C-alpha positions in Angstrom: 27.5 -15.7 5.1 29.4 -14.1 7.9 29.8 -10.9 5.8 26.0 -10.7 5.5 25.4 -11.1 9.2 27.9 -8.5 10.2 26.5 -5.8 7.9 25.3 -2.8 10.0 23.6 -1.0 7.2 21.0 -3.2 5.8 20.5 -3.6 2.0 17.5 -5.7 0.9 19.9 -7.4 -1.5 21.6 -8.9 1.6 18.2 -9.7 3.2 17.1 -11.6 0.1 20.4 -13.5 -0.1 20.3 -14.4 3.6 16.7 -15.7 3.4 17.5 -17.8 0.3 20.6 -19.2 2.1 18.7 -20.1 5.3 15.2 -21.3 4.5 14.4 -24.6 2.7 15.2 -23.9 -1.0 12.1 -25.7 -2.1 9.8 -23.7 0.0 7.6 -21.2 -1.8 8.6 -17.5 -2.2 5.7 -16.5 -4.5 2.5 -18.3 -5.4 0.5 -16.4 -8.1 -2.7 -17.9 -9.3 -1.4 -21.4 -8.2 1.9 -21.1 -10.0 4.8 -21.5 -7.5 8.3 -20.0 -7.5 10.4 -21.5 -4.7 13.2 -19.7 -2.9 15.9 -21.4 -4.9 14.4 -20.1 -8.2 13.7 -16.7 -6.7 17.3 -16.4 -5.7 18.8 -17.7 -8.9 16.5 -15.6 -11.1 17.0 -12.4 -9.3 20.8 -12.9 -9.4 20.7 -13.7 -13.1 18.4 -10.7 -13.9 20.7 -8.4 -11.9 23.7 -9.5 -13.8 21.9 -9.3 -17.2 20.7 -5.7 -16.5 24.3 -4.6 -15.8 25.6 -6.6 -18.9 23.2 -4.5 -21.0 24.8 -1.2 -20.0 23.0 -0.2 -16.9 25.1 1.0 -14.0 24.5 1.4 -10.3 21.8 4.0 -9.6 20.3 3.5 -13.1 16.5 3.5 -12.9 14.4 0.4 -13.9 10.7 0.8 -14.3 8.5 -2.1 -13.2 5.3 -2.1 -15.3 3.7 -5.4 -14.3 0.7 -6.9 -12.6 1.2 -9.0 -9.4 3.4 -12.0 -9.7 6.8 -13.5 -9.2 8.4 -11.5 -12.0 7.6 -8.2 -10.3 9.2 -9.2 -6.9 12.1 -11.0 -8.6 12.8 -7.7 -10.5 12.5 -5.7 -7.3 15.1 -7.9 -5.6 17.3 -7.9 -8.7 17.5 -4.1 -8.7 18.8 -4.1 -5.2 21.3 -6.8 -6.0 22.6 -4.8 -9.0 22.4 -1.5 -7.0 19.9 -0.2 -9.5 16.8 1.8 -8.5 13.4 0.2 -9.1 10.5 2.4 -10.1 6.9 1.3 -9.7 4.5 2.0 -12.6 0.7 2.2 -12.3 -0.5 -0.1 -15.1 -3.7 1.9 -15.4 -1.8 4.9 -16.7 -2.4 6.1 -20.3 0.4 7.1 -22.7 0.6 10.6 -21.4 0.9 9.7 -17.7 3.4 6.9 -18.6 5.5 9.3 -20.6 5.6 11.7 -17.7 6.6 9.1 -15.2 9.3 7.4 -17.3 10.9 10.8 -18.0 10.5 12.2 -14.5 12.1 9.0 -13.1 14.9 9.1 -15.7 14.1 5.4 -16.4 16.7 3.7 -18.5 15.0 0.3 -18.6 11.4 -1.0 -18.3 10.3 -4.5 -17.4 6.7 -4.9 -18.5 3.9 -7.4 -19.0 3.4 -7.8 -22.8 -0.3 -6.8 -22.5 0.9 -3.2 -21.9 3.2 -3.0 -25.0 0.6 -0.9 -26.9 0.6 1.8 -24.2 4.3 1.7 -23.9 4.8 2.1 -27.7 2.7 5.3 -27.5 4.7 6.7 -24.6 7.6 9.0 -25.2 10.8 8.8 -23.1 14.2 10.0 -24.2 15.9 8.2 -21.3 14.6 4.7 -22.1 17.3 2.3 -23.5 16.2 -1.2 -22.7 12.8 -3.0 -22.8 12.2 -6.4 -21.2 8.9 -8.2 -21.6 7.2 -10.5 -19.1 4.1 -12.7 -19.6 4.4 -12.8 -23.3 6.5 -11.3 -26.1 6.5 -7.7 -27.3 8.2 -5.8 -30.2 11.8 -4.6 -29.6 11.9 -6.3 -26.2 13.9 -9.1 -24.7 12.0 -11.8 -22.9 12.6 -11.9 -19.1 12.8 -15.7 -19.2 15.9 -15.4 -21.5 17.6 -13.2 -19.0 16.8 -15.6 -16.2 18.6 -18.4 -18.1 21.8 -16.4 -18.6 24.9 -17.4 -16.7 25.4 -15.4 -13.5 27.6 -12.3 -13.7 29.6 -10.7 -11.0 27.5 -8.2 -9.0 28.8 -4.9 -7.6 30.0 -4.6 -4.1 29.4 -1.8 -1.7 25.8 -2.7 -0.9 24.4 -0.2 1.5 21.3 0.7 3.5 21.5 3.9 1.5 20.6 2.1 -1.7 17.1 3.3 -2.7 14.0 2.5 -4.6 11.5 5.0 -6.0 7.9 4.7 -4.9 5.7 6.8 -7.1 2.5 8.1 -5.5 -0.8 8.0 -7.3 -0.9 11.8 -6.9 -4.1 13.0 -5.2 -3.1 16.4 -6.7 -1.0 17.0 -9.7 1.2 14.4 -11.4 2.7 11.4 -9.6 5.7 12.1 -7.3 8.6 9.7 -6.7 9.4 9.1 -3.0 13.1 8.1 -2.4 13.1 5.2 0.1 16.5 4.0 1.4 16.7 0.3 2.1 17.6 0.8 5.7 14.6 3.1 6.3 12.3 0.6 4.7 13.7 -2.2 6.8 13.1 -0.2 10.0 9.7 1.1 8.9 8.4 -2.5 8.2 9.8 -3.8 11.5 8.0 -1.0 13.3 4.8 -1.7 11.4 4.9 -5.4 12.4 5.6 -4.6 16.0 2.9 -2.0 16.3 0.0 -3.7 14.4 0.6 -7.3 15.2 2.9 -7.3 18.2 5.5 -9.2 16.1 9.0 -9.2 17.7 10.8 -8.4 14.4 14.5 -8.7 13.8 16.4 -5.4 13.5 19.7 -6.8 12.3 20.7 -9.5 9.8 22.2 -11.5 12.6 18.8 -11.5 14.4 17.0 -12.3 11.2 19.2 -15.4 10.7 18.4 -16.5 14.2 14.7 -15.9 13.6 14.7 -17.8 10.4 16.5 -20.8 11.8 14.2 -20.9 14.8 11.0 -20.8 12.7 9.3 -24.2 12.2 7.2 -22.8 9.5 7.4 -19.7 7.3 4.4 -17.4 6.9 2.2 -17.3 3.9 0.3 -14.1 3.3 -2.4 -13.4 0.6 -1.6 -9.9 -0.8 -4.9 -8.7 -2.3 -3.9 -5.2 -3.6 -1.5 -4.6 -6.5 2.2 -4.7 -5.6 2.7 -1.7 -7.8 1.2 0.4 -4.9 2.8 1.0 -1.6 0.5 -1.2 0.6 1.0 -4.3 -1.7 4.7 -3.8 -2.2 5.6 -3.1 1.4 3.5 -6.0 2.6 5.0 -8.4 0.0 8.6 -7.3 0.9 7.8 -7.7 4.6 6.7 -11.3 4.0 9.6 -12.2 1.8 12.1 -10.7 4.3 10.7 -13.3 6.8 11.3 -16.1 4.4 7.6 -16.4 3.8 5.4 -16.9 0.7 3.6 -14.1 -1.1 0.3 -15.5 -2.4 -1.4 -13.2 -5.0 -3.3 -13.0 -8.2 -2.6 -11.3 -11.5 -6.3 -11.0 -12.3 -7.5 -7.7 -13.7 -10.0 -7.3 -10.9 -10.4 -8.6 -7.4 -12.3 -11.9 -7.2 -13.2 -12.5 -3.5 -14.1 -16.2 -4.0 -10.9 -16.9 -5.8 -9.0 -15.1 -3.1 -10.7 -17.2 -0.4 -9.8 -20.4 -2.3 -6.2 -19.4 -2.4 -6.1 -18.5 1.3 -7.6 -21.9 2.1 -5.4 -23.9 -0.3 -2.1 -22.3 0.8 -3.0 -22.1 4.5 -2.3 -18.4 4.6 -1.8 -17.1 8.1 -2.3 -13.5 7.0 -4.3 -11.5 4.5 -3.5 -8.0 3.3 -6.3 -5.8 2.0 -7.1 -2.1 1.5 -10.2 -1.4 3.6 -13.7 -2.0 2.6 -13.0 -2.2 -1.1 -11.6 -5.7 -0.4 -13.2 -6.5 2.9 -16.8 -6.2 1.9 -16.6 -8.5 -1.2 -14.8 -11.0 1.0 -17.6 -10.8 3.6 -20.3 -11.2 0.9 -18.5 -14.2 -0.5 -18.2 -15.8 2.9 -21.9 -15.1 3.7 -22.9 -16.7 0.4 -20.7 -19.7 0.9 -22.4 -21.1 4.0 -19.2 -22.4 5.7 -17.6 -23.7 2.5 -14.2 -22.4 3.4 -11.9 -23.7 6.2 -10.1 -20.5 7.4 -8.8 -21.3 10.8 -5.3 -20.7 9.4 -6.0 -16.9 9.2 -4.4 -15.2 12.2 -4.1 -11.7 10.9 -5.9 -9.4 8.4 -4.0 -6.2 7.7 -5.3 -3.1 6.0 -3.8 0.2 5.1 -4.6 3.0 2.8 -8.3 3.8 3.5 -10.9 3.7 6.2 -12.1 0.3 7.2 -15.6 0.2 8.5 -16.8 -1.5 11.8 -19.4 -3.5 9.8 -16.9 -5.0 7.5 -14.6 -5.9 10.4 -17.3 -7.6 12.3 -18.3 -9.5 9.1 -14.8 -10.9 8.8 -14.6 -11.8 12.4 -17.8 -13.7 12.2 -16.1 -16.1 9.8 -12.5 -15.8 11.1 -12.9 -15.3 14.9 -9.2 -16.0 15.6 -8.0 -13.2 13.4 -6.4 -10.0 14.6 -7.5 -7.1 12.4 -4.8 -4.5 12.1 -5.9 -1.2 10.6 -2.8 0.8 9.7 -2.4 4.4 8.8 0.4 5.0 6.3 1.5 6.9 3.2 4.0 6.7 0.4 5.9 9.4 2.3 6.0 7.4 5.6 5.0 4.0 6.9 3.6 2.9 10.3 2.1 6.2 11.2 -0.6 4.8 13.5 -2.6 1.6 14.0 -5.9 0.3 15.4 -6.4 -3.3 16.4 -9.8 -5.1 16.4 -10.5 -8.6 17.7 -13.7 -10.5 18.6 -13.1 -9.1 22.2 -11.6 -5.7 21.4 -13.6 -3.1 19.4 -12.0 0.3 19.2 -13.8 3.5 18.5 -14.2 4.3 14.8 -11.3 6.3 13.3 -9.3 6.1 16.6 -5.7 5.1 16.2 -2.6 4.6 18.4 0.2 6.7 17.0 3.8 5.5 16.3 6.4 8.3 16.7 3.7 10.8 15.9 2.6 14.2 17.1 -0.3 16.4 15.9 0.7 20.0 14.9 -0.9 23.2 13.8 -0.8 23.2 10.0 0.4 26.8 9.9 2.7 27.2 12.8 3.8 23.5 13.2 3.3 24.0 17.0 2.3 20.8 18.7 -1.4 20.5 19.6 -2.1 19.9 23.2 -3.7 16.5 23.9 -7.4 16.7 24.7 -7.7 20.3 23.6 -10.1 19.3 20.8 -8.0 21.3 18.3 -7.6 19.8 14.8 -4.1 19.6 13.4 -2.1 17.6 11.0 -0.1 14.5 11.7 3.7 14.8 12.0 5.5 11.5 11.8 9.1 10.8 12.9 11.2 7.6 12.8 12.4 5.8 9.6 11.5 8.1 6.7 12.4 8.5 3.0 14.9 11.0 1.8 12.2 13.0 0.1 10.8 13.5 -3.4 12.9 12.7 -6.4 14.0 15.9 -8.2 11.7 18.1 -6.1 13.6 19.8 -3.3 10.9 22.4 -2.7 8.2 19.8 -2.0 10.7 17.8 0.0 11.4 20.8 2.2 7.7 21.5 2.7 6.8 17.9 3.6 9.8 16.9 5.7 10.3 19.4 8.5 12.5 19.8 11.6 10.3 20.2 14.6 12.0 20.5 18.0 15.2 19.1 16.5 13.5 16.0 15.0 12.9 15.4 11.3 9.2 14.7 10.7 6.9 14.0 7.7 4.0 16.5 7.7 1.1 14.4 6.6 -2.0 15.6 4.8 -4.0 13.7 7.4 -6.0 15.9 9.7 -6.6 14.6 13.2 -7.4 15.4 16.9 -5.0 14.3 19.6 -7.1 12.9 22.4 -6.4 13.1 26.1 -5.4 9.5 26.3 -2.7 9.9 23.6 -4.7 8.3 20.7 -5.6 10.2 17.6 -8.9 10.5 15.9 -8.4 10.6 12.1 -10.6 13.0 10.2 -9.4 12.9 6.7 -7.0 14.3 4.1 -6.7 18.1 4.0 -6.7 18.2 0.2 -10.2 16.8 0.1 -11.5 19.0 2.9 -14.9 20.6 2.1 -15.5 24.2 3.1 -19.2 24.7 3.6 -20.2 28.2 4.9 -16.9 28.4 6.6 -17.1 25.0 8.3 -14.6 22.3 7.5 -15.9 18.9 6.6 -13.5 15.9 6.2 -15.0 13.4 3.7 -13.6 10.3 5.3 -15.4 11.1 8.6 -18.7 11.3 6.8 -18.0 8.3 4.6 -17.4 6.2 7.7 -20.8 7.1 9.1 -22.7 6.4 5.9 -21.1 3.0 5.6 -22.4 2.1 9.0 -26.0 2.3 7.8 -27.5 -1.1 7.0 -27.4 -2.0 3.4 -24.8 0.5 2.3 -21.8 -1.1 0.6 -19.6 1.9 -0.1 -19.7 5.7 -0.1 -17.6 8.7 -1.2 -18.3 12.2 0.0 -17.1 15.4 -1.7 -17.9 19.1 -2.1 -19.9 20.7 -4.9 -20.0 24.4 -5.7 -22.9 26.2 -4.0 -23.7 29.9 -4.5 -24.7 30.4 -0.9 -22.5 28.0 1.0 -19.4 28.0 -1.2 -19.5 24.2 -1.2 -22.2 21.8 -0.2 -21.6 18.3 1.0 -22.8 15.6 -1.4 -22.2 11.8 -1.6 -22.6 8.8 -3.9 -23.3 5.4 -2.3 -23.7 1.8 -3.5 -26.0 -0.5 -1.7 -27.1 -4.1 -1.3 -30.8 -3.3 -1.3 -33.2 -0.4 -1.4 -32.3 2.3 1.0 -34.6 5.0 2.4 -32.9 8.3 1.8 -34.7 10.0 4.7 -33.6 7.2 7.1 -30.0 7.4 5.9 -30.0 11.2 6.3 -31.5 10.9 9.8 -29.0 8.2 10.7 -26.1 10.5 9.6 -27.6 13.5 11.4 -27.7 11.5 14.6 -24.0 10.8 14.4 -22.7 14.0 12.8 -23.1 17.8 13.1 -25.8 19.1 10.7 -23.4 20.9 8.4 -21.5 17.6 7.8 -24.6 15.7 6.6 -24.8 15.3 2.8 -27.3 17.6 1.2 -27.7 15.2 -1.7 -27.0 11.5 -2.0 -27.0 9.6 -5.3 -27.1 5.8 -5.6 -24.7 4.3 -8.1 -24.0 0.7 -9.1 -20.4 0.8 -7.9 -18.4 3.5 -6.1 -15.3 4.2 -8.1 -12.0 3.1 -6.6 -8.6 2.2 -8.0 -7.3 -1.3 -8.0 -5.5 -0.5 -4.7 -8.9 0.4 -3.1 -8.3 4.1 -2.9 -11.0 6.6 -3.6 -11.4 8.0 -7.2 -13.0 11.3 -6.3 -12.9 12.8 -9.9 -14.9 9.8 -11.2 -17.2 10.0 -8.2 -18.0 13.6 -9.0 -18.6 12.7 -12.7 -21.1 10.0 -11.6 -22.8 12.4 -9.3 -23.3 15.0 -12.1 -24.7 12.4 -14.6 -28.3 12.8 -15.3 
């Protein structure tokens, strides 16, 4: 134990070992659809899996692809990779054979741990590097069952654990194919501590010694319901943050989000926190609560945390109506950085829409990288310092263009466009790669989407540009709604809040605005829906 506490460079292998040695071994680590894995089992299984992977020929720095839905197996495997000094790689389970082949090969994956339901796609994928297949949630051809590996006798694990041990977080890729971001353990530890302090005013431990003191002094450990998939950054970072506090990750392996089931789990397991991705999760929860007429007892909820997409004022107020004690923390992050900026809403505090408090952030001119003066009204891009990844795996050119030295400080240049206000806050406008150029004027879709979603009856909206012979691009939108919406009233509402050139020239109503399981916008599918007759 003393060796763990004295470690100055923090590996998550040591974090998980310390937590397991400190908390009640019978307390839950993961509860998925009611099935509980306690900390004793989490520790024993991750140790056994780590040893089994090494016994089967993997060596430190070998890549292990995690191709699973939410659940204990995913998080146990993530921990096992750190304990064996292997490199975990997240796989989006929505990928087809071509995308899967690319990612496995790009990551140099030597092993894959996968839910058996994905065996058909895996069989169609090609990867010359893959040597080992391990199935979870069922059996699959030419694969060993993960339960068999859990039951094997523990093997000696490699020494030399370090905060430099990495995992690969593959982005969804808003442009081009997915890219692997190399996150060192130490940087992740610091980034998550920064996120907890900034968004929730949580006095997080920064050393293993401080973590041990924190764990011993806690009367109860937190339980958080993690709504998005842990295969994505928001879900994974949130789950690891909870586990590193000795808490319980409550989640579901369902193929789609069920708000009522989520509320039952939050109530049953007395979750103090809920992690979502903006309106894609918040609005269904509000609708379920409104329909339930006080059926859920949710005084346990102290925090609702969102990251990854804009979170509307209407949805926030709907949640606070049912959970008035909750602090709503709206975080701005990316696969390439965490804890970029945050906005906090309570029943007594209502910040301006899209206004965030930055964390180690400046706004710079996208061409010159010169800092933008506060209050100047100039639009720039966010440049984030602090705990950052090493860069992109096998892509030094993209790494060099994304991570830049500005005034002697290494910063991640985000695709997020923003204004730096006179009071030091930033107003987020949107991602530059979705920016619409209409007659020379720039329109950021997220800014317009936020306004459309404020109109009564609108559930969700996506805004994008369509080719126009006169304007170059015209602004158009698709929306989903609860009830009939008057287009003229919606347009007038938008015109009242936005400059005329930002108002959509055409709005199409669809049954459901397309988003991924992590809640992020699916603009290609949205464009396809708009063009349908």
